[in-house]
N, C-alpha and C positions, 0 to 999 in steps of 0.2 A: 776322354769322354767329357762330353758337352755338361756345362752347367745346369740343373735342376732351375728351372724359372720361379722366382718367390710370387707368392701371393701378397699382392700390396695391401689386398682388403681384409688381411686377415687381423691388423691391428684396430680395425674401426668396427670390427665384429661386436667385442663387448661393448663400445660405448651404444650402439646399435640400437643394441639386444637390452642395454639399460635405459636407454630412451621409451624403446616401444614399451618397457612394462611401468614404464610411471604413465606414458600417456595414454595405456589400458586402464590405470588404475590397480595395478595388480603388481608391487613390487617384489622380485624374488631376490635370490643370493645376487645376482650378477646388479641388480638396481644399487642394492644396499653396498655394493663394493664401492662405487659410483656417488652414492647419494651424500656421504660421511665425508670425503675427499672436497666436495662440490659444497657443501654448507661450510664447511673451514676456509676453502677459500674465500666464498663472499663475505662471511663474515671477517676474515683479513682485509678485504675490501672497504668493508663498513669500518672499519678499524682505523684505516687509513683514509676515509672521507672525513670522518669523526676528528680525526688528530688535526686536519687540514684548517676543519671549520673551527676547532680551538684555539688555533694559532694565527688564524686570519679575523676579521669582522666581516670581509666578503672575500671569496674566493675569486680570481684572475676570469673565469668566463660565466659567473652567476650575472652581473649586469648585461653582458651582450646576450644571454642566452633569454632572459629574462626582458629585454628591449623585445626582443626578435618574437618571441611570442606575443607579447601585449601588442605589438603593433602589426601582427597579422591577421589578416582577414579569416576566421574561422566560420563564417558561414552559420549553415544549423547546428553546426557542431557547439556553437553556445547555450545552447537549451539544455542537453545532457551536461556540460560544464557547468553551467549553472545548478542543476540536483545536484550534482556531485557534492559542489561548493555549498551547499543548503544541507548537508549531510553530517553535521557537524555533533559535537555532544553527547547528548542525549538520545539524539536519533542516530546514530553511529551503534550506540549501546543498544538500541531497541531491534535495529537491522540486525545486529550480529546475535542478541538473544532467541529472535525470532528464526533463524536460519538455523541456530543449533539446534533449536526444540523442532523442528520441522524436520529437520532431518534425523533427529534422535528418534522420533514417531516413524518416520520412515526405514530407517536402519539404523540402528545401534551403530553399526560401525563409521559410516559418513559423521552421523553427529559426533560421536567421538574424537574423529579427526579433527572436524570443525573447533571444536571446546579447546583443543590442546594448542592450536593456530590460534585461538583468539589470545592466548598468553603472549605472544610478540607485541599485541595493543597495550599491554600493560607493562611490557620493558619501556616501551615508544616513551610511554610518560616518566618512567623515572629516570630514562635517559635526559627526559626534556628538562627537567629538573635539576639533574648534574652539569650538562651545559652552559645553560639556561641565555640560549643564542636570542637577540632579540631578533622580531619580524623584520623585512625590509621596509624601512623608511621613506615616506612621502617625496621627498625627495628627490628620490633616485629610482621609485618605479611609482606609477599609477596603480594606487590601492581602489578595490572597486569594492571593497566589504570589510571595513576595518575588524579585526579583530585581534582576541586578546591572549595570552600567553606565551608561552616561548614558542621557537621557530624548529629546532632540528631534535630530532627528525623528523617529517611530516606525517602527520598523525593520521593524515587521508590518505597518503601512500603506503603505510603501513598497512592501514584496516584492509582497504580495496586490493593490497598485495594477497594478504593471507587468503581473506575471504574470496578472493578470484582462483586462486591457486587452487585452494583446499575444497571449494565447490567444484573445480571440474576434475579433480582427482577422483574425489567420492564419488560423484556420477558418472563417470566414464567407463565402471563395468556394467552400467545400466543400459549402454550404447553401442550400438555396431561401430565395427572399427570402422566403417565408412564415416560416421557422425563424431567419431572422437576427436578429430582433428578439428572442426569445428568448433566445438566447446572449448578449446584450447584457443585458438582464435579470437572466439569473443573475450575469454577471459585476460589474453594479451592486452586487449584492443582496450576493455577497462581500465586497468594498470596503467598503459599509457595515457590515455585522456583521461584520470585524475591525477597523472602529474602534469599533464599540462592546464590541466583547469587550477592547480593551486598557484601556479605561478602567474597565470594569466590573470586571476584575482586579484595578484601582487601580496598574496599571505604567505609565499614561501618562496627561498631563493631554489637556485634548481639543485644545488648542492645539497637543500633540505629533503627534495623530494627524491634526490639520489639517495639517500643513507635510508629514508623511509623505504622504498623497494628493497632496498639491499636486506634490510632489516628482517623484510616480512617475507624474501625468497630464501635467505639464509634460515629462519628459523621454521618454514615450511618443508625445506631439504631435509633440514636436521629430523623434524618428525617423522617426513616420511623414511628415515635410517632407522628408526627406532625397530628394535627385534619385532619379529611377528607374532609372537605371545602375548605383546603389549597392544597389537591393534589384531582386531578378530578379521576375520575373512569376508570378501563383498557381501558372502550367503548369509553372514551372520546378521539375524534380523528375528526381531520381538515374534513373529507369531509363526516360527518355522513348527516348532514343536506342533501347534498347533493345527496347523493345515495339513503336517503328515497324518494327524490322529484322526481329520476329518478323511481322507481320503483311502 
């Protein structure tokens, strides 16, 4: 008897299904089986980056990447990069607060997701104080706007990573399957542009923004891994009962 041909697509079926559930903003059992390990892997990578930063004032790739980014002609992209760099301190707090309140009004589940995601910015501030890494010096990189405070991880990278990720996830159920990939692509562009902007301004080393992105993604994946009873369904909004009564 001839051997039956093996289905080589079977091992990929579950991760594809998990990714589809996350992109749709509706994580099911399949997605949660992958989100937990994914969050753990990302946190391990963040721990490795943190260890390397603690052991070295400057990582081997920091200067070369920073020099390339600062010497590259970014054209009109400098305008959104400047806006990103300006959104520091109180402005980040205001942007995050407005986004959380707006989504809470729009839908409780979305607001709740964004609020839990914002905890990563608090973790960022604690880690900054513990690591106490100094910002890039002027003798190694060009400082566009002098910035105070510690460097690792990048607060901008953490903030815009969790904000973009959780906004895309929270709003995905409201869009058609054809539009959802665009939502996630925009989120990815914002995250990448934020990382480039912080190195371009001389405010952070590449290892700082790498740590910020890993912390933001890891925390976001952890939030999505939470049991469904902690996260209301996409249809759980403020005016559902009133709308039903009116009909």
